[in-house]
N, C-alpha and C positions, 0 to 999 in steps of 0.2 A: 785774842784774834782781833785784828784791825780791819775794819771794813770802810770803804769810802767809794764815792762815785765821781766820775769825771764826765762832764758834758763835752762831747767832741763835735765840732762843726768844721767841715772842710769844703773848700771850693776846689773843684777838680776841672782843669781846662779840658775842652773837648778832644784835644789831641792825645791825651793820655789813655792808655789801655785800662779802662776803669775797673773791670772785674779783677784783673790780675793785681792791680794796685791795691784794691780793697783786700784781696787775699794776703798781700804782703803786710798790710796794716794788721790784719788779724793774726798773722804769724808773729809779728813783733809783739803784739799784746800777749800772746801765749808764751813766748820766750821770756817775757818779763813778768810772768805769773799774774797777768791781768786778763780780764775777759770783756768781751763786747756783748751787750744785751741786744742782740740782733732783732728781737721782737719789738724793740722800741725804736729801731733805726728807721729813718725815713729819708727820701731824697726828692729834690725838686729841680727841674730844668728852668733856669732863668733865661729870658730872652725878651728883648724890646721890639722884635720884629718877627717876620715870618720864618726866620731861621729856626726858631724853636719847634716849628711843625715837623722839621726833619727828624727830630728826636722823639716823636710821639709814641714810638714803639720801643723805646730803649728800656732795657731791664738791667738792674744791678743785682749782683749776687755776692754773698760771702760764703764760700764753700758751696753747699747745696741749698742754702737758704736765700730766698728772694727778699730784697729790701722793698718796702712799699713806697710807691710814688704818691706824692701829695701835690695839690695845686696851690695850697697856701699853708702857712704855719706861722706861729708866733715864737720868737726867740728873744729872750730878755725883754719882754714887753713890747717888742716891735713886730708888727705884722708884715709878712712878706707874701707876695704872690708871684706866679709865673711871669707876669707881664711887668713886674717891678713898678706897679702903679700904687 
């Protein structure tokens, strides 16, 4: 048995239908005998102005599972926050 892990980071433009696109990614993973660990999945809305406030109630789902929203996170040692500061 061969086990491995892939870290996936995606930037999704606001015009894309996010939940259906995430379901399509999940379907692709399943068809290729891969799985997403949705319990570890997080998302953040980036904005340098008040535009980000329009997305304060956004929810992302893969299937019936909700992805947690975070205000900051660290990726490859670099800290990111919602204001890109």
